[in-house]
N, C-alpha and C positions, 0 to 999 in steps of 0.2 A: 512623788518621792517619799520614801519611808522616813519617818521621824527618827531622830537619834535614839529615842527611848525604845523604839521598836526593834532596833538592830540586834541586841543581845538575844531576844526571844527568837527572832528569825534565824540567827546563826545557830542557836541550839537545836533547831528543828531541821537544819539542812542535812540531807542525806540522799544519795542516789536511790535509796530504797524507799524514800518517802515522797518523792516529788513527781511520781507518775511518768518517769522517763522511759524511753524505749526499752523493751525487754531485751535481754541478752541475745546477741546473734542477729539483730536486725538493724538496719539503718533508720534514719529519722526523716529523711526527705529525699525525694527524687531518686534518680539512678545512683546506685551504690558503687564505690570504687571496686574494681575487679579484684577478687582474691582476698578481700578483707571481711572479717566479721568480728563481733565483740569478743567472742571466745579467743580468737587468734590474737587480738590486740591485748587482751588481759594476760594471756600466756607469755607474750613477749615482754610485757611489763614486769611480770614476776621474774622472768629470766634476767632482765637488765638489773632489777633491784638486787637480786642475789649476786650478780657479777660485779656491780659497780657501786652499790649502795644508794641510799636515799638522797644524799646530797648532790650526786651527779645526775640524778634522773631528771629528764625534761621531755616535753612533748616532741621537741625537735630531735633529740637523741633517739626516742622511740620510733619516730618516723624513719630515721636513717636505718635503724635495725630492721624495720619492715620493708625497707626500700620503696617507700611511698612519700608523698608530701605531707607536711604537718596538717594541712587542711583536710586531707583524706581521713586522718584519725578523728577529726572533729565531726565527721558524719555519724560517729558511733557514741561519742561521749561529749558532753558540753564543756567539761573542765578537767584539768589535771587532777583535782581532788576526787572527782567521780571515778577516774581511772584507778587512783590509789585505793579508794574504798572497794572497788571491784577486786583488785589484786589481793587486798587484805582478806576478803571473804573467800577468795579462791583457795588460798593456802590453808585456811581453817578447815577445809575439807580433808586435809591430810591427817587430822586427828581422829583416831578410832574411838567410837563412843561405846562404853560398856552397856550391857543390858541392865538398866536400873529399875525395871518394872517387875520382871518375873522372879528376881532373886534379891529382894530388899535387904535380906540379912547379910549380904556380902558387901555392905557399904564401905568397909575398909578397903577391900580390893578395888571397888569402883572408884573411890577417891584416889587411890594410888595410880590407877590406870589413867584417869583424867589428868592428874597432876603431871605424870610422866610424859603424856602426850603433849601437854601445854609447854612443858620445859623443852622438849625436843623441837617443837615448832619455833620457839623463841631463839634457840641456839642455831637452828638450821637457816632461819631467815632473820638476821639481826635487825633488819629494817622494820619488822613487825612491831616491836615494842614501842617506838615513838609514835607510830600511827594509831595504836590502840587507845592512846590518850587523846587523840584528836577527833576521832569519829565515834558515832553512837554504837557501832558494832551490832547492827540489826540486820545484816545480811542473813540468808537462810542457814549458812553453815555456822555462823557465830550464834545464832539463836538456838540451833540444835545443840551446840556445846553448852550454852547457858542452861538450857532445859535439863540436860544430863547432870550438870552440877547441882541444880536445884533439887532434882529427884534423889541424887546420891546423898546430899546433906539431909534431906527430909527423911531418908531411910535410916539415918542414925538414931532417930527417936528424940532428937533435941526439940524443945518447944520452938514454935515459930519465932518467938522473940530472940532466940539465940542462934537461929539458922544463918542470919545475915552475918553475924560475927564469925561463925565457922567458915563461911564462904570467903570472907575477907582474910581470915588467918591463913587458910591454905593457899588460896589462889593469888593473893597479893604477895605472899612469900614466894610462890613459884614464879610470878612475874619478875620480882627483883632478882631471884637467883638466875633464872634463864637469861635475863637481860645482861647481867654482869658476865655470865659465862659466854654468851654470844659475842659481846664486845671484846672479851679476852681473845677468843678465837679469831676475830677479825683482825686484831692487832698482830697476832701471831702470823696470820696469813700475809699481812702487809709487810712483815719483817722477813718473809721468806724462810721461816724456821718452823720446826715442829713445836708442839706444845711443850714437850719435855726440854728441848733445847732452850726455848725462850724462858721457861721457868727457872732452869738452872742458872742461866745468864743473869736474869733479873735478881734472883735471890742472892747469888754470889756478889753482885755489885752492891746490893743494899747492905749485906753483912759486912762487906769490906769498907764501904764509905761511911756507913752510919753505925759502926760497931759500938759506939758509946751511947747511942740513943736508947733511952729506957724502954720505949715501946718495942724496939727491935730486940733488945735483950730479953724482954718479957715473953716475946713470941717464940723464942728459941725452943722451948719445951714443946710447944704446939707443933712447930715445924718438924721436930724430930719424931713426934708421935705419928706422923704420916708414913713413916717407914720408907721402904724402897719402891712403893707403887708408882705407876705412871700418873701423869697429871689427869688423864681421863678417869683413871680409877679413883683419884682423889675427889674429883667432881662428883662422881657417882656415889661414893661413900658418904660425903657430906650431905648430898641431897637426900639420900635414903634416911640418914639419921635425923635430919631436920624434919622430914615428912613424918617419920615415926613419932617424933615429939608432938607434932601437930595433932596426929590421930589420937595419941595418948591424952592430949589436952581435951579433945572432944569427949573421949570416954569418961574423963573425970567429971564432966558436967552432967552425965546421964544418971537418971534414977537407977538404982540397983536392978529393978525389974526389967527396965529397958536394956540395960547392959547385958543381962543374961538371956535376953530374948523372950522373957515372959510377959512383956507388956502387950496390951491389946493392939490390934492392927491400926486403930485410929491414932495411936501415939505418933505415928509417922507424919501426921499433919493433914491438912486439907488439900484442896485442889491446888495445882501449881499457881504460884503468884505471878503477876505480870513482871516482865523484865524491866528493870530501871537501869539508868546509867550507873548508879552506885553499885548495883549487883553485877554489872558486867565484869568479866575477868580482866584484871589489870596487872 
């Protein structure tokens, strides 16, 4: 039996990608249930999480979706957490990764593309954001995304001591923005309304019932500045402006020679650093 003091360390290392478990698409023992494989199970998991959310997901519900017994699913995964981790990495493949090696001077466009892809993923799959904080995110697709981020930030010419801060500034911002937007869209869908209908209804109720609140009165000018655009256009505009501010902040830390592209190639840093949990997109 493991000692209590050993448990935190063991839990920190737990991952379907670290424990030598069966490769995707194969069973673990004996004859396999007909018609099942790990890919099909993972795809069904993603489909259910998208349709019903993380709170309602269970192995029993998954088995019903696949029209098999719950025990059949356990031929391919040991635990529900293994399955969630596989689903998390599966959807990460949806993000397009820019070429960060042959065109290092285009780091601004690279960061914008990576940030936009990450935001879209969080909005499209609202269940992703809570799981990112629970797992190590070391599946092949997340590692590819992490490497692209490291290279894009290294391409800025920031010193290594500042690169971690740049990664945190950009991608923790995207994590927060995409999480809030994804949850908003989920509430809208649950209400059976469009984003514009929900927004007008919510703002109207707040302005009417909290008309004397100082925070509500103070926000009036900000709300009016949004103009007549749709809610989707508001999200896009706010995201673009915020990301531009992040990139401008990175530029402000660069030496003038690096900023103008006159710095030597080695200014971009050394070989890729190892991925740590702190550097993983959150």
